[in-house]
C-alpha positions, 0 to 999 in steps of 0.5 A: 603669326611670327614664330620668330624668337624674341627675348623675354625683355621683348614680351610684356614686362609685366608677365612673370617667369618661374623656374624650377624643373619647369619654367612657366610664363604667364601672360595677361591676355586681354581687358579681362585679365585672362591668363595664358601660359607657356610651360617649358619642361627643362630636362627635354625641352618639351613645351605646352601652351595653356589657354591661348584666348589671345595674344597668340603671337606672344605665346608663340614668340615665347615658346620659340625663345624656349626652343619651339618644341611645343607638344600640346596646347591645353584648353581648361574650358570652352569659354572663348577668352580661353581658346579663341586662338588655339587653332591659330597657335597650332598652325604657327607653333605645332602640337596637338589641341588637347580640350574638352569636346563640344565647343568653338574648338575642335581638339586633336585629343578630346578629354574629360578627365582621367587621361594622362599625356607624355610630356618629355620626362614627365607627364600631364595628368587631366583632371575633371574639375566642373563648377564654373563650367561643366566641361572644365578640366585641369592640367596637372604638370609635376607640382603645378596644376592649371585650373582655368576659371575653377579658381581665382586666388582666394575665391572661384570663378562664378557659377551663375553661367548656363550648366554651371554648379557650385556643388560640383565645385564643392565636391571637386574641392572636397574630393580632389584639391584638398587632397593634393600636396599643400606645395601644389601651385595652382595657376588660376584662369584669371589673376595671381597664382596661389597654393593649396596650403593657402586656399585651405588656410584662406579661401572662404569658399572652400571653408564653406565647401569643407565644413560639415552641416548648413553653414551660418549666413554672414550676411544677406543681399538682394539678388534677382529680387529676393533677399537671399542668405550670403554664405561667404564674401570673397575678394575678386581678382579684378578688385571687386568681390564674389558672394556665395549665396543660398537661394530659396530652393536650398542651392547656392550660387557664386556671383559677382558682387556687381549682381548683388545689393545689400 
C-alpha cells in the first residue's frame, strides 16, 4: 500500500469534504456503498481513519495529503465491510486500531463504550450503540458522531441479524441520541450524513422509539410465512425501503423491504 500524497482531485471525485474545526473526507468504499472516513483535527494535524473496510490505499493517501499524522483507526462494528483493511491501513499509515473485541480485527485498544481518546486539541468519546450488532460503538469527535450501521439517514441498519436488537437500538435513541445537540452531524455507515435535528423530525423509526405506548400499525406484510403488522416504513440508502415489523411474540425487527411482501 502506498502512502504517497495525492491531491483531493486525484482521489475519487464523488467523495465529499467538510471543513470546520475538523475536515472530514468521506469515501464510498464498495458496491455496498459502505462509508469510510478520514478525519483531520486542524489545530494539531492529528488524523483518525474510520471504518476502513476497503479502499485502504485511498484512505492512506488522503491521510498523507493532510500530513499523515494518523493517531487512530476507529472501527464502529465488526462486519467485514467496515473493518477488513484495518490492519493493512495500520501497517501503511501507523496509528492504533480502536475496535470492539471479539471479531476479525485484533484491536490495539479494545473499546465497549465510555472510553475517551486524546485527539490533538480535542477528544474522541466512545459510546456504546448496540442495535444493528451488539458490539457496535460510535465515536464523537467535537460536533461529529460516527455511528456505523446504527443509523442510515432517516432510517437505520437492519436488526434481523444474529444478536441484533431493535429494543437496544430504540433504547440508545431514547437515552443517548435524542439528548445530543440538534446540530450534531451524524455520519452513517452507508449513505449521506444527517443531523440529530433532522432525525428527530423525520426518522419514522425514531418516531416509534420515542412515543409512549404501543404504536399503531401503518400497514401489514408477509414475513417468514406470517402476516405481521408494519409499524413504520423508511426509505433506505440504496433506493429501497426498510420495514419495522411487530412479530407474534411482541418483539420488533427492522428488515429490508426485500424480505417482506404485501
